[in-house]
N, C-alpha and C positions, 0 to 999 in steps of 0.2 A: 384925480389922476388927469394929468394934462394929455393933450392930443398925441404928443410924440411918444409918450409912455405907452398909450393905448395901441398905437401903430406897431410898436416894438413887440408888445405882447401878443398881438394877433398874428404878426409874422412869425414869431417863435412857435406859436401853436400850430400854424400851417405847416412849418418845416418839420415839426415832430410828426404830424399825421403823415407827411410825405416819406419821412424816414421809416416810420413803422410799417407803412404800406410796402416799401422796398423789402424790408427784412421779411415781412410775411411772404411776399411773393418768392423771394430767394429760398426760404425755408420749405415752401411748398414744392419748388422745383427739386430740391434736394431729396425730399421724402419720395417725390414721384420716381426719381431715378432709382432710389433704394428699393422702391416697390417693384421695380422692373428687374432687379437683380436675380440671377438664376442660382439656385442652390442644388447641391447634389448630395446623396447619401454615401457615407463611407462607414466602415466598421471600426470600432475602438474596443479596447479590452475593458471588461467589467472589473477585472482584478488582475494582480500580477499572474503572469503565465510563465512558469520556468522552462528553461531550455529542455527540450525532449518531450514535452507534454503533448498528449493528443488534443487538438483543438476540438471543442464541443460548442454547441450554440449557446449554451447558458454562460459561457465565458465572454460572449461578445454582446455588443448593441449597436444600433445605428444612431448617427448624429448627421445633421445637415450642416454643410459648409458651403460657402460661396463657391461657384464654379470655377471662378478665375484663380482661386488659390489651391484648387485640387490638383495635385501632382501625378504624374504618370507613376504607376506602382502602387498607388493606394488600393487597398482591397475594398471593393464596393458590393460584392455578392457573397452571401453566406456559402453557397455552393462551392466557391472557389477555394475555401480553406477547411471546411468541416472534415474531420477525419485525418487531416494532415497533422504535422509536427512543427512545434516551435523550434526553429533552427537556432534562435538566440533567446535570451531572457526578454519578455515583453512586460513593461510596467503598466499599472492600472492607468486607463484613460488615454493610453498611446494609440495613435492611429495605426492600424495594421498595414504593413507593407509587404509586398511578395518577397522581398529579399530576406525576410525573417522566417519565412515558411518553407518547408520542404515536405515532399510527399513520402519519402522513406524515413522509417524509424531510425533514430540515432543509435549506432551499434555500441557506442562507448558504454561500458559496464555501469558506470556511476549514474547515468541517466536511466537505467532499467532496474533500479532498486527502489523498493518502497521506502518512503521517507522515515518510517519508524523502524527500519531494519538495517543490518550491516552485512557487507560481503566478507566472509571468513573462509579461508582455504584450509582444508585438513589434508594431511598426508596419509594415504591409504595404499593397501596392496590389493592384489586380485581377490584374496579371500575376505578382505575387510571392506572392500569397495564394490561389491556385486560383480565381481569378475569383469570390470571395465565395460560393463553393459549400460551404465548410467548415461543419460543424456540430458542436456540442459532443458529445463521445463518439467523434469521429473520431480517427485516428492519422496523424501525419505525420512525415516526415523534414525535418531543417533543413539546408539547403545554404548555405554562404556562398561568395561571389565576392570574391576579393581581386585587385585589379589590380596590375600591374607595379610593382615598387619598386626604385628606384636609389639608390646612395650613391657620391658622388664619381665620377658618370658610369659606374658599374659596376652591372650588374643583379645585385641580391641576391635578387630573387623574380620569377619569371615570373607572368603572369596564371594564376590557378589557381581552379578550383571544387572544393569539398571538402565532403562530407557530414560534419557535425560532430556530429549527434545523429539517433538513429533511434528509431522506434516511440514517439513522443512524443504523449501524450493531449492533445486540444484540450478545454479546460475551458469556454471562452467565446468567442463571436465578437461583438465590441463588448460590449455588456452582456447579451447573451442566453446564458443558461446551460442552456437546454433545447433539444432537438432540434425543437421546434415552430418553425415559421417566424415570424421577427421581424415583429411587426405594422407595423413602420416600413419593412420591405423592400418597395420599390415595383418590384422586378424589375430594377432598374438596378444596375450595379457602382459602389459609390462610389469616388471617386478614392483615398481612404486609409481604413483601417479597422484596428482592433486585433484580434489573435488572442491569447488568454490560454492558455498552455501549462503542462502539469504536467511540471516539469523535475527530474530527479534533483538532489538538493541539491549534490552535487559538481560538476555541470555548469552551474550557474547562471551562474558567472563566465565560463565559456567562451562562453555564448550572449551575454552582455552585451558582452563584448569583440568578438565577431564582428559584432555589430549596429553597433558603433561604428567599426570599421575597415574594414568591408566591406558588401557588400549581401546581405541575408538573402532566401532564397527558400524557400518551404514545398512539399513534395511530398506529396500525399495518398496514403496507403497502402490497399491492399485491406483490407476488414474481416476477411479470413481470413489476413493475412500477419503473421507474427512474426519472419520472418528478419532476421538482422542481417549486413549486408554489410561486408566488410573491404576498404576501397579506399585507394589512394594519392592520390586526387584526380585531376582531369583537367586537362592542360596543352595548350597549342595544338599542340604537337608530336605529341600523340596522334592528331590528326585525319589525320595523314599516315603512319600506320604501314603496314607491308607489307599489301597488299590480300589476299595469299595466306594471311594468318594471321587467325584469328577466335577468339573465346573462347566457352566454355561455362561455365555457373555450377553448381557442385556444392555441395549442401548436405551438410555433414559429419554423419556418423552416429557413434553410440557405437562406440568402439574403433578409429575411423579415425586414421591418421598421414599425414603428407605423403608418406612413402616408399610406403605401400600405395596412396595415391590416384595417385602417379606410376606405380606398377606397373599399376593399372587402366587408365589412359588411354594410357600409353606402352609398356607391356609390360616395364618395368624400373623400378627404384626411383631411379635416378641423377638424374631431373629434380626431385627434392625441393627442390633449391637454387633452381630456376627458380621454383617455386611459392612459395617463401619470399619471393623478390625481388618478384615481381609483386604478391603479396598483402600486402607490408609486414609479414611475420611475422618477429619476432626470434627466437623459440625454436620450433623445429619440433615440439616436444612439447607446446606449449600451443595445441592447437586443440580447440574444444569443440563438442559437438553442437548443431546448429541454425546454426552459423556457415556462411555461404556464401562460397566462395572462387572466384576466376577461374582458369580452366585454359585456356591457349592450345592450340588445335588447328589443324591445317592443313586447308584445303579439299580438298587432293588425296587 
C-alpha cells in the first residue's frame, strides 16, 4: 500500500470517529431532554361505557401522558367522576373528558331499562291497575283472566285466572317516570290509564298475547317481596274444594327436594308426587331456592 493510500485510509478512519462521536453526543442530548419531560396521569375507559351508565372505578384506569399534550377538560382524579353518569357513549381506551360526564341521571326512559328487558305499556282501569296507586319503582305481578272457550259445542277451556309474570318493575304510570305525585293527579281515579312495565325480553310476546285474548290485572307486591310462586292458575271448581283441606306456602331453601319437603310435612317422602301435581312441577329435581310451593295440609 503506497503512502497516499495509507494517508487517505487514516483520514477516513479519523472522520468516522468524529462523526460517530457527534452522533453519540446528539443522541445523549436528545435522551437527556426526554428524561426531563414531565408526565401527568389521566383516566381512560377500561371498556365501552354506554350513555346513561353510572361511572364505577372498575370501569377506569390511569395512564401517563406528556404534560404538554394534556388538554384542559381531561379527567385526572377518580373522585371527579365516580357515581356520576356518562352523558354520551365512551369507547374503550378513550381519555375521559368532563364534557361527557354529568352528575344527574339521564331521565330518558331507554337509558333506565335493563339491557335484557323491554318497556311495554298496558292499558288498565282503576279496578285492574290497583286504583291508580301504582308508582314508578313499584313491582307487580301480572294476572290474565281467560273466559271459557268452546269448539263444536265442546268446552276446550274453562274460565281461568293465571299469574303469567311476577316481580315486574313499574317504569311509568301514564307519562310520569318519577315517584313524585303527578301534578295532573286530581285525586280521582281515571277511567283508563297506562302502566309501563319492564318485562324480560323473552316474556314480551306472552304479555302482548295475554292482553289481546284476555283481561289483564296488576297485583301490587310488597317492596320486601321477591318470592316467585309456582301456580296452576285458578278455576271455578277450586272454589268448591274440600273445606277440610287447606294449604300452606313453603319457601324452598338450598338443598331442599320435594321428597324431604314431603317428609317434613307428612312424616314420609311418599307425597312428593302430590306436591309435583299441585304445583305443576314437571321434574322433582328442579326446584330452586326462593320458589314458593303450595303444600296441602289438613285442618284436623
